[in-house]
Structure formats: structure tokens, C-alpha cells
N, C-alpha and C positions, 0 to 999 in steps of 0.2 A: 696388720695385726701384730701386736707387740709380743716378743719372745721373752719369757721369764723362766729362769731356772731357780728352783728352791733347793739349796744344798744344805744338808743337815746331818746331825748325828743324833741317834736315839739309843740309849743304853738299855732301856726296859720297855720300850714301845710307847711310852707316854708322849714323848716329843715327836715321834713319828705321827701320832694321831693329830697333833697340832699342825704338823707340816701338811698332812692330808687335808685338813680344814682350810689352811691357807691356800693350798692348791685349788680346792673347790671354789673359793672366792675369786681367784684369778681367772679361772675358767668361766665362772658366771659372768664376769666382767668382759669376756670376749678375748682374753689373751691366749696365746699358744704357750702353754706352761707345762713343766714337768718337774718331778722330784728326782734328786740324785742323793743317795746316802753317801757320806764321805768314804765309807768303807768299800763302796762299789765304784769309786771314781777311777776311770781308766782314761786313756788318751782321747777317746771319743767324748767322754764326759768333760774333760778339760776344754776340748774344742767347742762343746755346747756352751760352756760358761763364757768362753771368749766371744762367741757369736750372739750371746743374749743381749737384750736391751736392758734387762734388770736381773739382779741376783739378790735373792732373799736368803739370808744366812739364818740357820737355826741350830741351837745347841742347848742341851740341858745345862743347868747350873749345878755343878758338883763342887762342894767345898768352897763356895764363894766365887767361882769362875767357870768359864767354858770348859767342857770336858776335854780330856787329853786327846781323844780321837779327833775332835773338831780342831784343836790347836795344831795337830799334825797337818791337817788340810790347810789351815791358815799359813803355816810355815812353808808348805809346798807351793803356796800361791806366789812365792817370791819370783818364779819364772815369769808369770804374766805381769807381775808388778814391775819387773825390770824393763819389760817391753811396753809398759803402760797400756796393756790390752783391755783393761777394765775402766780406763779413764772415761769419765762423763757418763757411765752407765748409772742407772738408778740402783740404789741399794736400800735394803731394809733388813730387819732382823727380829727374831723372837727367841724366847727361852722359856723353860719350864723347870720348876724345882719342887721338892717334896713339901716345903712349907710355904706359908702365905708370902713371906718375904724371901727368906733363903739367900739374901744378898744377890737377887736376880739382877739388880741394876749394874752390878760389877760386870756381869756377862754382857749386858746390852752395851755398856761403855766399851768393852773389848771389841764387840762387833762394829760399833761406830768407828773406833780407831782403825780396825782392819780396813773398813771401807774408805776412810779418809786417806790411809796410806796408798790405797789404789786410786786415789783421786776421783772417787765416786760421789754421787749426789744422794744424800741420805733422806729417807722418807719415814716419818714417824707415824703413829697410829691415827692421828687426826680425830680422836674420839675424846669426848668428855668422860670423866670417871663417873661411876655409879656411886655417888657419895652422899646420898640422902638417908634419913632414918628408915625409909621404906625400901631401900635397896636390898636385893637378895643375891645370893651366890650365883644365880643364873642370869643376872643382868649383864648387859654389855659392859666391858671394861671394868669389871668389879675390882680388879687389882690396881686400876688407875695408871696404866702405862701410857706414857706420851711418846717417849723416845723410841720405844720398841714394844712389841707385843709380849705381855707377861701371862703365863699360865701356871697352874698349880695342880699337882697330882700327889696325893698322900703317898709316902714312900711304901706303904704296905698295900696299896691298891693295885689291882691288875690293870693292864692296858685297856681292858674292856670296861672297867669301872671309872677310869679317870683319864684325862681331865674332865671336869664337869661340863654339862651342856653350854653353860654361859661362856666359859672360856673357849670352847670350840666355835661357838657362834661369833665371838669376838675375833677369833682367828680367821673365820670366813670373811667377815666384814673387812678386816685388815688386808687380806689378800686382794679383795676387790679394790680397795683404796690404792694399793700399790700398782695394780693393773691399770687403773684409771689415770694415775699420775704418770705412769710409764707411757701410756698412749698419748697423753698431752705432750710429754717431753719429746717423744720420738717424732710426733707430727710437727713440732716447732723447729726441729733440727734441720 
């Protein structure tokens, strides 16, 4: 059974809902997975990250980039980086912002760069976008993310109201994909 840790920051609860949906997908696919909020990361949490087969990074997009709280976690990851403790682990990432675009891709690029500096193996969504005239906001991958999972929550929506069901289902499917890729990767090693 693959061990997956989803490490994330959520300022208003929306990104936490995405993280929980990603977690549900990893569990549905048979992984041993857990969530760790960056603000609750202690020595035991760092040890879990080091022991994981895969790490999924999640951060809201604020002002065109990952939140400052997530960046503090990334900066603190220099200790495992120096020892190359995350080398050859599977990595993936997701973000959520208040607008449909919100420059989310800048955050995904940041997460990819973080993973590459740790010598990790990046996994994208593996999903086609919902890009037909008949597409609705509740379709899988409505926002068209390939490199990482994209979600959207209106800035004035409560965490109970957003993200929409389609984004949460996309997150669940994404989590399952990461778990399946991780299982194949760890079996081949």
C-alpha cells in the first residue's frame, strides 16, 4: 500500500475542501493517505513527509502565487532537500483561487519547481478538459488543468458553498490518479 501525504495551506477553508476531496480519491484508490496542514507541521509531520511514497502539495493562489504560509513550508523544506530525502518520490499539486483564472498556473509552476528541486517525479491530472459547448461548471476538469489540479471558489463564498461539486469531483479523481501512479511507481522500484 502506497503512503501519500497531502500537505496544504488553506486561508479560508476552500483549499482545505479541495485537499479533503484529493484525500478521498487517494483512499478510494487504496492508498494509505493523510492530510497535514502546513500550520500544524511538527517533527512527526516532517518524518511522515520523509517516509511518504508521494507528496501532494496544495496552496491557494493569492496575488498570482502560492500563499505566504505555503511558501514558509517550502522554504523550511530545505533540510530534506539538502539530504535529498524526497528524491524519486511522486509529487503532484493543486491550487484554488477566487476567480476562474486568478493566475493559478503561476502557483502550479511554483509547486512543480519545488518538486523538481527536491528531485521528485511530477504527476499531472491526466484529464481532458471539459471544453465543449455542452460543458457545465460541474463537469470534470472544467478549468482545464493538465499540469496540476485547478479549483475555483468565489472570494465571497463560504467554505460550505465552494468550490463547486465539479471541482471537488475533479479533485477526487485527481487524488485517485496520483495514488494509482504511486502504486505503479513503488511496485516497479
